[in-house]
MISEZA-458837 format. One line per 8 residues: number of its first residue (from 1); for each residue x, y, z of C-alpha. Coordinates in nm, 4 decimals, always signed. Each point is the difference from the previous one (the first is absolute). Layout:
<nodes>
NUM	X Y Z | ...
</nodes>
This chain:
<nodes>
1	+0.8162 -2.3131 +1.8649 | +0.3654 -0.0339 -0.0959 | +0.1871 +0.2661 -0.1909 | +0.1090 -0.1023 -0.3486 | +0.2753 +0.1057 -0.2370 | -0.0023 -0.0509 -0.3759 | +0.3270 -0.0487 -0.1853 | -0.0012 +0.0618 -0.3737
9	+0.2386 +0.0710 -0.2826 | -0.0119 +0.0343 -0.3757 | +0.2547 +0.0595 -0.2714 | -0.0044 +0.2996 -0.2300 | +0.2300 -0.1921 -0.2373 | -0.1581 -0.3459 -0.0104 | -0.3738 -0.0216 -0.0613 | -0.1771 -0.2502 +0.2218
17	+0.2779 -0.0074 +0.2588 | -0.1428 +0.0696 +0.3406 | -0.1629 -0.1436 +0.3073 | -0.2124 +0.1032 +0.2957 | -0.0771 -0.1756 +0.3288 | -0.1706 +0.1118 +0.3184 | +0.1150 -0.1218 +0.3416 | -0.1071 +0.0622 +0.3561
25	+0.2701 +0.1339 +0.2293 | -0.0358 -0.3254 +0.1948 | +0.0795 -0.2036 -0.3143 | +0.3148 +0.2095 -0.0444 | +0.1004 -0.0533 +0.3621 | -0.0331 +0.3691 +0.0810 | -0.1225 +0.1276 +0.3368 | -0.2900 +0.2392 -0.0644
33	+0.1007 +0.1959 +0.3098 | +0.3397 +0.1136 -0.1278 | +0.0476 +0.3687 -0.0715 | -0.0589 +0.1328 -0.3514 | +0.3674 +0.0580 -0.0858 | +0.1037 -0.3533 +0.1048 | -0.3019 -0.1420 -0.1835 | +0.1015 +0.1735 -0.3241
41	+0.3581 -0.1270 +0.0273 | -0.1186 -0.3572 +0.0608 | -0.2498 +0.0104 -0.2872 | +0.2632 +0.1437 -0.2376 | +0.2361 -0.2895 +0.0801 | -0.2729 -0.2596 -0.0504 | -0.1120 +0.1692 -0.3245 | +0.3511 -0.0148 -0.1457
49	+0.0269 -0.3699 +0.0818 | -0.3463 -0.0599 -0.1501 | +0.0907 +0.1757 -0.3286 | +0.3356 -0.1789 -0.0272 | -0.1725 -0.3335 +0.0570 | -0.2645 +0.0750 -0.2646 | +0.2604 +0.1030 -0.2564 | +0.2528 -0.2651 +0.1083
57	+0.2718 +0.2650 +0.0170 | +0.3555 -0.0729 +0.1008 | +0.2701 +0.2610 +0.0156 | +0.3519 +0.0784 +0.1039 | +0.1844 +0.3214 +0.0707 | +0.3742 +0.0239 -0.0499 | +0.1900 +0.2672 +0.1912 | +0.3802 +0.0126 -0.0086
65	+0.0174 -0.3642 -0.1053 | -0.2310 -0.1264 +0.2770 | -0.3295 -0.1669 -0.0860 | -0.2937 +0.0735 +0.2308 | -0.3447 -0.1547 -0.0326
</nodes>
């Protein structure tokens, strides 16, 4: 049986804004054998991308006149 991870978010400011999905580690392209610390880092990165995709977020950061995205 494969391990699963559920991503979810909701907004405290906008009622009805939220989502939840459950994935197997295989679906996410994650090796189940990796150590716990590396697994958490990988899942955090995938979660951020998942949330940004759901909310269709774009951003830019300007530091000393340089734009970084």
